[in-house]
Structures are given as structure tokens and as C-alpha cells.
C-alpha positions in Angstrom: 9.8 -17.6 19.6 12.3 -19.8 21.3 16.1 -19.8 21.4 17.4 -17.4 18.8 19.8 -19.9 17.1 16.9 -22.4 16.6 14.4 -19.8 15.5 16.5 -18.0 13.0 17.6 -21.3 11.5 14.0 -22.2 10.9 13.6 -19.1 8.8 15.9 -20.6 6.2 12.9 -22.6 5.0 11.0 -19.5 4.0 10.7 -18.9 0.3 11.8 -15.7 -1.4 14.4 -13.2 -0.7 14.8 -12.3 3.0 16.0 -8.8 3.9 16.2 -7.7 7.4 15.8 -3.9 8.0 16.8 -4.1 11.7 14.7 -2.8 14.5 14.9 -2.6 18.2 14.1 -6.3 18.8 16.7 -7.5 16.2 19.9 -8.6 17.8 22.0 -6.8 15.2 20.4 -3.4 15.8 22.6 -0.9 17.7 20.0 -0.4 20.5 19.9 -4.2 21.2 22.1 -5.1 24.2 25.1 -7.2 23.5 28.8 -6.9 22.7 29.9 -6.2 19.2 31.4 -9.8 19.1 28.0 -11.2 20.1 26.2 -9.0 17.5 28.6 -10.3 14.8 27.8 -13.9 15.9 24.1 -13.2 15.6 24.6 -11.5 12.2 26.4 -14.7 11.0 23.3 -16.7 12.1 21.0 -14.5 10.1 23.2 -14.8 7.1 23.5 -18.6 7.4 19.7 -18.7 7.3 19.7 -16.8 4.0 19.0 -13.3 5.3 20.6 -10.1 4.0 21.0 -7.5 6.7 20.2 -4.1 5.3 21.3 -0.7 6.7 19.0 0.7 9.3 17.4 3.1 6.8 17.4 2.6 3.0 15.8 4.1 0.0 14.3 2.0 -2.8 12.8 2.7 -6.2 9.5 0.9 -7.0 8.9 -0.4 -10.6 6.8 2.6 -11.4 9.7 4.9 -10.4 8.3 5.9 -7.0 11.1 6.4 -4.5 10.3 5.1 -1.0 12.2 4.9 2.3 12.4 1.8 4.5 13.1 1.8 8.2 11.9 -0.3 11.1 10.7 2.9 12.8 8.0 5.4 11.6 8.9 9.1 11.6 6.6 9.6 14.6 4.3 7.4 16.6 4.7 4.3 18.6 2.8 1.4 20.1 3.5 2.6 23.7 1.9 6.1 23.7 5.2 7.9 23.5 7.9 7.9 20.8 10.8 5.7 21.8 14.1 5.4 19.9 13.7 9.0 18.5 17.4 9.1 17.5 16.8 6.0 15.3 13.9 7.4 13.3 14.1 8.7 9.8 14.1 12.5 9.1 10.9 14.1 7.7 10.5 13.5 3.9 7.9 13.8 1.2 8.6 10.1 0.3 6.4 7.3 1.5 8.0 5.5 4.5 7.5 1.7 4.8 8.0 0.6 8.4 7.0 -1.7 11.2 7.4 -1.0 15.0 3.9 0.2 15.8 2.3 -3.2 15.8 -1.4 -2.8 15.2 -1.5 1.0 15.9 -2.2 1.7 12.2 -1.9 0.2 8.7 -1.7 3.3 6.5 -1.1 6.8 7.8 -1.7 8.7 4.6 -1.3 12.1 6.3 2.3 11.2 7.3 2.8 9.1 4.1 3.6 6.0 6.1 2.7 2.3 5.6 3.1 -0.2 8.4 4.1 -3.5 6.9 4.4 -5.2 10.3 2.7 -8.6 10.3 0.3 -7.5 13.1 -1.7 -5.6 10.6 -0.8 -7.5 7.4 -2.5 -10.9 8.1 0.8 -12.3 9.5 2.2 -12.4 6.0 5.0 -10.6 4.2 4.0 -7.6 2.0 5.4 -7.5 -1.5 6.6 -4.4 -3.2 3.7 -4.7 -5.6 1.3 -4.6 -2.7 3.2 -1.5 -1.3 2.8 0.2 -4.7 -0.9 -0.5 -4.7 -1.3 0.8 -1.1 0.4 4.0 -2.1 -1.8 4.4 -5.2 -5.0 3.9 -3.2 -4.1 5.9 -0.1 
């Protein structure tokens, strides 16, 4: 998408609240190569563009009271045929997991209680929490 500083600065024009749940391609994630000083510089760029950098795994309560987990990575599965970054994946849980990472491998994995909100399978648009709640209801 071009030089990082220019690209992330362009995201400041996006409407809404921007929360980054870091993944392996995000320069602030532990698996991304770079010194801690450089990662801090990149974090400053995200924040200057209006991003909140979330922890790697978070839990969230939907308006209907449903508790969900968010992480870049699914519990299992990958877009490369073998699970990479196993140590970064969330532990098994009965909660729905909202994630990315698998590109177009699947949209909803009801058996694993996982929803892929990556843009590859979501019409290249963000997914609202209301849409997530509806996907959970209809899965």
C-alpha cells in the first residue's frame, strides 16, 4: 500500500472509531521485525492517524450481552495450509471469536464459533458490531 508513514496517515480520513487489533502484518505486533524503538515510532504514527492500538486479544460485550473475543488470529486454521503463529492464537473457548488472518479461507466457521471479519470476505468494508451480532444469530 506504499510507504507506511504515507499510508497510515491517509487512514486519518476514515470515518468512525479506528481500533487496531494487531496481527502479523502490523508493525506494532511482536512478531513483526523491528526494534522496540522503531515499533514505538510506528505506534505513534498509528495514534497520530486516530487509531487506538488494542491488546493482541480482547474480550468485548455486545449490546445483547453476548461476550465475544477478538484477535487477529483464529484459534486454528490459516491461509497457507498450516497454522502459523501458533503461540499468538487464542485459547479454546465457547465464546465466538472475531478474527482476520485467513483472508478468503472462510467467512463464518460455525463449528469453531469463529467469524472472519477480514476485508477479503467482507466486501472490502469494515464490519460493525451490529453485523457481528447478526452473523452470530444466524450462524
